[in-house]
N, C-alpha and C positions, 0 to 999 in steps of 0.2 A: 504494500500500500504506500502511496506517495503522500508524505506528510508535508503540507505546504505551510501550515500555520498551527502553532500550539501555544496556549497561554494558560496561566493560572486564572480560573474563572471565579472561584469562590472558596473561602475557608469557613467551615461551619462547625458548630458544636450543638446546634439545634435546628429543627426543620425550618424555622423562619429565616434562617441564613442560607438555606439551600438555593441554588439557582432555579429559575423557572423550569417546570417539568416538560420542556419542549423538545428535548434531544435524548436519544438513547444513551444509556450509561452502562459501563462495564466497571465493576468495582473489584479491587484487589485487597484481599485479606491475608494476614499472616502474622507470625510472631515478630516481635521487635528485632531489628537488625538482620532480617532474613533476605533483604534486598528488594523490597517492593518499590521503593523510590528509584533505585538504580534500574530496575526492570522497566519501569514507566519511561524514564529518561532514554534508555537505549531503544525502546520500541518507537519512540517519536523523534529520535535523532536529536535530542537536546541534552546537553551535558548536565545542566544544573537547574532545570525547570522544577522538578520535584526535588526538594532539599534532601540531601543525603548526609549521613554522619557515621563515623566509626563507632560512636556511642549509641547504645540501644535507646529506644524511647524518643527519638527525634520527632516522629509524626504523632502529634497529640490531638489533632483535629481531623475532620474529614476534609480532604483537599480535592477540589473539583478542577480538572484540567480540560479545557475545551480544545478539541482537535479539528482542524479544517472547518471550523464553524458547523460541523455536522454531527459530532458525538462527543461524549465526555469519558475520560478515564477518571476513576475515583479512587484515591489513595486513602484507605481506612487506617485509623490508629493501630499500631502494632500491639499485640497482647503478649503477656507472659514475661514482661520485664520485671525482674525481682527487686530492683532498686526503687521502684515506684510504690508508693503506699497502697494498701488494699483499697482505701477510699478512692484514690485516683484510678486504679485498675477497674473498679466497679463503675466509675464515671465513664471511662472509655468504653466499657462493655455496654453501658446504657446507650451511649452515643451510636455505637455500631448497630445495636439491636433496633433502635428507633429508625435509623436509616434503612436497614435491610428489610424491615417489616412494613415500611410505609411508602417507599419510593416506587411509584407506578411505572416509571420509564426505565427501571433497572432491568437490563436484559440478561446479565450474567454476573455471578460472583466467582472470581477465580482465586483459589487458594495458592499462595506462594509458600514454598518450603525450601529449605537448604538441602541440596542433594547429599551433603556430607553427613547429615544427622538424621536419625530415625525421627519421624514425626512424634510430637509430644501428645499427651492426653488432651491438651488444649487444642492442638491441631485437629485431632480426631473429633472433638466436640464441635469445632467450627465447621469442619467438613460435613458432619452429619446435619448440622443446622442448615448449611447451604443446600444440601440435598433435600431437606425437609420442606424447603420453599419451592422445590421443583426445578432448581437450576441443574445444569448438566453435570457439574462436578469436575471441571477442568482443574488440574493441578500443574503448576509450573515449578519444576525443581531447579532453582537457581544455583549459581556458582559451580556449574558443571566443569568449568575450566580449572577448578581447584583440585579435581581428582582425575586420575588417568581414565581415558576412554574405556579401558578394559574393566574398570570398576563401576561404570554407569549401570549396567544391567543389574548387578548385585544391589546397588543403592536403590534403583527404581523398583526392584522387587520388594525390598524392605518397605518402601513408601506405600506401594500398592497393598501389601499385606496389612500394615498397620491401619491404613484407612479403609480397608476392605473394598478395594477397587478391582472389579473384574475386567473392565475394558482397558487394555494396555495403552490404547491411543489417548486416554484421558490424562496420562502423566507424561509430561514433556520436559526433557532436560534443556536447560537454557544457560547461556553465559552472557552477561551484560557486556563483558569486555570484547568478545569476538562475535556476538550476536548469533550464536548457534541456535538454529531452529526458529529464527525470527519470522521467516516467510511462512513456515508451517503454522505458527501461532496466529499470524495475520489471516491466514486462510480459514482458521477456526473462528476468528472474531468477525470477519467481514459480514457473514450472513446475519449476525446479531445486531449490527449497526446500520444496515442498509434499510 
């Protein structure tokens, strides 16, 4: 997909701050520091549109990015960051829950996991929740460049087993550095945003 224009559209912690419900949206969920923002940046060919950090917990709001004035990518707050208070984690959980359960133009929620690590129980809860809303259940396994290609299948098998995914095509290895499988992912996303 050719990306001509991409901008931060809105930052929200409540529905009244969401942009108008006039464009299809694809949301990205995942643990803190799993690479959601880097994934978004690499998919839209922007280096720093979605703010990244080596410190977990950088994304604390719902960030809406408008792409080509045709659709939005939505970066959800990361979950599972131990250094954040329980109250703050619950607040993020409520923000995510409210968005996912009320946004009518939400076409898909994609779970982002780190290919190097087995999904956590929180990842499993999020994945089951995504599926319970009728979404397809696409999982992007980021940081594929950090392990040898020979270990991908082993890692992907662990991810599929933990999340109880039967369809192998739903778990896709990805690297923000070399854009591995970028076209394959766009091919999955295009029908959702057209």
